N, C-alpha and C positions, 0 to 999 in steps of 0.2 A: 555453688548454695543459691538460690533464685531468692532473690526480691521482692516485694511485694507487688511492685507491677509486672513484673515478671510470670509469679504465679497466676495471676489474673488475667492477661494476656493468656498464659498454658491450659486453663479453662476454657475458652474460645476456640481455642485447637482441634478438641473435642467434638465426636456426631454423637453428642449425650439422649436418649431417649428417656426425657424426662416428664411425667404430668402430672399438674394442677390443675385441682377440683376437675376431672372429666377432662381437660385439654392438653395435647402437648405445645410444649413451652421450647419455642423456638429458640431462646437466647437466657439461659437458665443466667447467665450472670449478672445479668440486669433482670430478673423480674422482680419485681415488690419485696415477696415474699422469701425468696432467697437470697437477695445483695446481702440484706443483716449476717447472715452466718458465713458469708464468704467471705468478707471483710474481717468475721472473726477467726476465720483460719488466716487470712491474710496477717496479720496480727504476729502469728508464728515465724512469719519470714521474716517479717518487718525490723521481729527483735534481734535478730542472725548480725544485724548492721546497724543496733540502734547503741549509742556511743557506750551508753550505760549497762543493758545487760548482754552484750554481745558473747563477754564472756561464757558466760552461764549459759545461752541460746546456742553454742556451738560444742561440739566434743573432735576429738581426735579420733579416728575411723582404723581398725589395723587394716578393716577389708580392700580401702583403697586406698589407706598410705596418705589422708588426707584429713582434712575438716569438714565435718559434717552438719547438717542441723541435728541439732539434739532428737528432735523428734524422730528419725532415723536411725538412730543409733541404740547400739547393744550397752548392756548394761557391763563392761569387762574392767572397771574398778572400782572396789567399795565404794568413794564417794559418788557414783553415776549417779545412785538410787537417792540420793538425799539431795544431789543436784537437780533432780527432775522436779522433784518436789516443791523445792523454790522457785522453778522457772513458772511450774502449772498456780502458782499461787498470785503471781506477780502477771502472769496473762491471768488467771480470773477475777484480777485488779483491775487490770485497765481494759478488760471489754465487759463483766460484770455478767459474762454469760457461759456457754459451753463455746469453746474454741476448737473440738472437734474431733485432734489430733492425736489424741491421748490413745484410743483403742486402737491405734496402728503401730504405734509404737509398743504399749507393753504385747501387744501381739505378733511383733517380729522376735519380739526378744522370747517367747514362750514357745515359739516356732522352731528358734535355734536351739533350745535346749532340747524340746521334744525330739529333733529329729536328730539329734547329736550321737553318732554310734548304732543308728539304727541300720546300719547300709543292709544289712543281710536280710531286711524287711522290703520284698519288693523294689527293690535301688537304692540308689543311693540318692534319695529324697535330700538330704544334709547339703551334697555339692550342690544340687539343684537349687535350693532355697538360700546359698551362699550366694551368687552367682545374680540370683535376679535381687536379693538384697542389695546386692554393690552395684545394681543399676538405680537402684529405687534412691539408692545416697548420691550416689555422682548429679544424678536428677535434681535431687532435693524433691522427689514427690511427697503427696498427699496420699494416705493409704484407708482405704474403708476398711477396716478389720470386723467382717460378718462373721459373727456367731450366733446370734438366737433367732433358733426357728419355729415359727409359728407355734409348733407341738397341739395344737387341738387339746382333745380328751388328756388332760394329762394320767390317765390313771393307765392308758395304753402307750404300748410302748410302738419303738417307730415303724417297726414291719407291720402292724398292727394299723399304721395308717399313714404310707408311706409319703402322701399327698404334705402333711402338716412338715415335714423335712426334708432339706437339699439332700440330694445323694445321688452315685451312679447311677444312671441308665442304662452306658452302652460306656463299655472299653474296646478301644482299637490300637492296631498296633503302634500310631503316632500320637496318643492320647487318650482323653475320655471325654465323656459328655454327659454334663449336671442340667439336673431338674429340680426345680421347688423355691422356697423366699427365704428371703433372711428378715426381720420386720425389727422395727427398733434400730434402723443406723444410722447412727451421727454421722451428718456429713458425707453421707455417699456422696450426694451430686454435687459435692466442692472438691470431688476427690480426683486422682488420675486410676487410681487401679485398686480392685479389688480383692484382699485378704480372705479365704474362706476358710474358716473352722471352725469343727462340730462344737455344738455349745451345750455338750453333757458327757460323762463318761456311756458309753457304749458297750453292749454284751457280744458274746458270739454270737452270731448269726446276723450282727448286724453291719457288717463289713461296709456293704455297701455306703453307708452315713460317716462312715469314718474314713473323711475326706478334707485334704486341705491342700491349697494349690491359688493360684495366683493369674487374675485378667483384668485388661483395661477395663474400665467404667464402660466406653461405650466399644464390648465385646456382641458382635454376632447375638440377640437372644436376651441381651440383659436391658429391663426395663426399669425403671425408678420411678416410685407414685409417692410425691411429698407427703410427709401426716397432717395433718393439723395439732392445733394449738390454741389456746384460748388467746382470745382478739388476736389473731396474726392479721386478720384483713386490718389492722391500724398499722402496722409494719410499714415503714416510708412516711408517714401522717403526721400532725398533731400531737397525738394522744398516742405513739408508740411506746413512750416512756422511756426508754432506752432509747437514743437519741442514732447511734452508730452502728450497734452491734446487735446480733441475735445467734438462736441456738437454729439447731436444726433434725431432724427425724423421717427418713426414709421408707418407704418398705422396695426392698429390691427382690424382681422376680427372674427367676432364669427360665428360659426355657428352651429347653434343649440347647446348653451351649457347649458348642467341644472348646477344650483346656487342654494346649498340645501338650507332651509329656515333659517337656523341660520347663515347664509352669508348676508339676506335678508335685508335691512336696511328702505327702503320706497318702496313701489310698488303700484302706482297710487294716492298717495296721492299730489296733484296740490299745495296745499299748502305750504306743506315743500320741494317742488322742486324748487316754487319760491324763499323763501326764502335761499336757499340754493345757489341757482345762485346770487341770488342777496350779499349776503355775500361772495361767493366764490369770484365775480368780486372785491370788494372794498381787501381783502384779497392780491388778488396775483397783481394787480394794485399799491398798495403799494410794495409790495416788489420787482420792478422794482425799486427802490428808489433806493436797496440794491447793487444787483447783476451787472445792468447795471452801474453803476459809476466802480465799480470794475473793470469787464470789459476795461470800459474807461479808468482809469488808466495806465493798458496796454499798450494801444493803447497809450495813451500819452506818456509813456517811450519810446515806438521805433520811435516813431515823435522826441523826443529830442535827439536820439540816433542816429538816420540819419544825423541830423544835426552836432551833434559834429564831425559826421564821415566825412559830407562833409566840416567842415571849417565854418560854418554860425551862429554856436548858439548865438552868441554875436549880429548879425544883428538888429536895431532896429523891423524893423517888421517879424523876426523871433521869437523874445522873445513876441510879442504883441502876436501873435497867435498862443502859447504855452498856456499865459496867457488864449486866450480866451478860446482853450481848454478846460481848467482845471475851469475859471468860470461858462461853461455850466455843464459839470460834477457834480460840487458842488452845482447848483441850484437843479439838480434832485433830490442830495441824500439829501437835504436839506428837499425838499417837504416829501420827503416818509417816513424820519425822524421825520416831521413835520405831519403827519396824521398819524404815528403811537404812539407818545407821546401824541394825542390829541385822545384819547383812551374812550369806553363808555365800561361799562358790562353787557351784556346779560344776559335773567336770567339765562340762563342755567351756565354759570360764564366763560364763554372764553369773553375775550374783544374784540371789533372789533373797529378796524381803523374810523378813520374820512372819510365818503364817499365822499364828498367833496375835502378834499385832495388826498384823493389815486387816485381820477378822474384824477385831474388837473394835479399828477405825471405823472400816465402813459399819458399823452395827450403830457406831456411835450418829453415823452420820443419816440410821435408819429413825433419828430420835430429837437430834440436838436443834439441828436446823428446822423444827417443826415450833420449838418453844422459840426462836430465834425469830420466826417471821411471825408467831402470836404478839413479840415482845412490839414488834415494828410496826404492827397494825392498831398496838395499845397504843403507840408515840403520835402513829398520825391522825388519828381520828378517823370519824365519819367520811369528812369529806372525799378522803381518799378509793369510795366506792360512788360518791354520788356527785361529783362535780363536772357541770357540763364539757363538753367538748371546749377545748382550747381555741377550735376554729371560731364558734362562738364569742371569745372573748375578743377575738380582731374585728368582729362580726359591726358593719359602721353605726347600726343602730343599738345594736346592743352591747359592745362592749363599755359604752360608761358605765351602763346601768348594773352589768355584770364586773363590774370594777372591787367594789369591796366581796363581793364572793369569791372571784380567785384570790384575791390580795396580789402581793408581790408576783413577780416574774420563776423570783427560786420558789415561793411558796409552790403554783401552780407547777410546774414543772419536777420540783420533787416529789408532790403527790400522785404524779404520773406514774415517775418512776418507781415510785412506792407500790403502786398502785400494779405495776407490770410485774414488778420481782415477785409478791405475795401470793397471785393468784392472774394473772395475765401469763401474755405469753412467755414470759422471764420467769415467771413460777416453775418451769419443769425443770430449771438445774437446781432449785430449791423444796419442790416438795415429791413429783413424779418419781423424778430423776434420783434423788437421794433416799428413796424408799426403793426402787427396782434396780438402777443399774447397779452393774457389776453383781446382781443377785440381790434375788430379796431378803429379808432380815433371817428365816429360816434356815436360808443356806447358809449366813453365818454363823448360827449357831449348833448347827451341824458340824462344820469344821470345827468347830472349837471343843464340839463333845467328845472331837476323835484324837484331837493333836494334843489336849490338855493332859498330865500325866495324875490320875486321878490316884493311884497307888501309893505315889510319894507323897500327896499332901495326908494319905491317911497316914501311911505309915512315921509322918514328922509329927502329926495328933498323939498317937499311941506314946509314941517317946514322952512329950512334952507332959501328958499327961498320966504317965507312971507308969504306964502297960508294959513298955520295952526298953529295953538297955537302949543308950545310946551310943552306936557306932559310928555315927558320924562327926561328931563332934566331942572330942575327949578335953579334960583341963587339968590332965595333970604333966 
């Protein structure tokens, strides 16, 4: 397993083609807009050697018969899913942001079970995937799980607007060529490999879009463009809010990229793609029961800190709001744990979360963090959005006069952290990502409507209403 310093050094060995604000970046690792996100990923490596957390951050892999970082591990034991949620909460709390390895982790598990038993569908993609994943585990590589296509006009299918979807444009005896883009790619510029996956179930005639493959992030023809986030220019400066860590999303462009056969796991198998998308969505929706509560722990802590600095911590309404923030946070965490605890073993050997509870978890994430953020803003007061730069506080002429405006250093920095986490660069995990990550709210409602046994509910209601005999419970 890599240490955090070894991970940072490994990123410097890539020849990554990354653009930031229209200019190619020579050294992505040390770029001020990229570095905070790199450090958040580095935390996932550091925990594998942390005296308190190393047992949770590691797992025993049957693929290589050795210990691996949990973020490269398959969920082969019933408690692997529960440990995943526990680890995600710890990392969410330690970094206060997205640590960017969850899509890759959930993606490898979905790919493993989706390719299992599909040897007759275009070759043994499962064996090729296992060989690749074994290498990823040995190297402790960071993966960019590339799933979301631009999609364009949502009323049209991929064949009607092929440029809006990643697709196969040429098949050769030794591999294939892909073209297109993937968007909202979390941690892409901080990764070693891209795991390309379909972003939706596909229909007959859309086989060219049914592709699952892997390639290095610096493969010829791959270009990444860093996405913008609110107040991201503050990163590395006095008003960053989160002084150490940050998140990251990129658009990843594929300009006729060649993928050798040994890195192609699914090509044109519509059923395997449907299985993968379904499994991934459940894995990742349950994941939000870990990382989001961890991030929210930090927000609650910042809100608590500012009430202490304002001298109102013991006021009844303040205490009530902090309790409500905690109650909502623990509700999310509890559902994520429940979805993971109530797992079922797939024939491949990978354990899957409870689909209904996983979707309930993510659906709550589209709602509850918004209320928690509202309460944090209520407790913080207006200074959260009007306080001058901390650079002004240190100005030789202005500093003394601004001292009453800023108050203590703890107050000033807590306000900046609250600002960042509620509507600045740090708000992405709380607002937009909570709403749209792992699927927008309607996606969860569709699954719930499909998975719930409505007839069973009606049948029991009919019995208790006296309409039908009770064939389920006898008191004799």
